[in-house]
C-alpha positions, 0 to 999 in steps of 0.5 A, spaced: 488 465 481 480 465 482 477 471 486 474 469 492 467 472 493 467 475 500 460 475 504 463 479 510 460 487 509 467 490 511 471 485 508 467 487 501 469 495 502 475 493 504 476 488 497 472 495 493 476 500 497 484 497 494 480 497 487 478 504 487 485 505 490 489 502 484 483 505 478 486 512 482 493 509 482 493 508 474 488 513 472 490 519 476 495 519 480 501 515 477 502 520 471 503 525 476 508 523 481 516 523 480 520 518 478 523 519 485 517 519 489 515 514 484 521 510 486 520 510 494 512 509 493 515 502 488 520 501 495 514 502 500 509 498 496 514 492 494 515 491 502 509 492 504 506 486 499 512 482 501 510 482 508 503 481 507 504 475 503 507 472 511 500 470 513 504 468 521 506 475 521 501 479 525 499 485 522 501 490 527 508 488 526 508 489 519 505 496 521 510 497 526 515 494 521 512 500 515 512 506 520 520 505 520 520 504 514 516 510 510 517 514 516 523 517 514 520 517 506 512 521 509 517 526 513 522 528 507 516 529 503 511 533 508 518 538 507 518 539 500 
């Protein structure tokens, strides 16, 4: 798949932050995460990616659903 060339500065910044996120996860963080946390993280990321792939679904709806799904995991992780 060809990469899109964005011209809007905000779009460009979003793409750059996403690339940085992937780089940090691959080269810094992933090795430090427990297997249990990796499973939770993977479940959240899969769900988010599936929802984002539906162009007709509003981002506000996706965020609400993700808070419902990921919220309990976040609170549990904060209590450790």
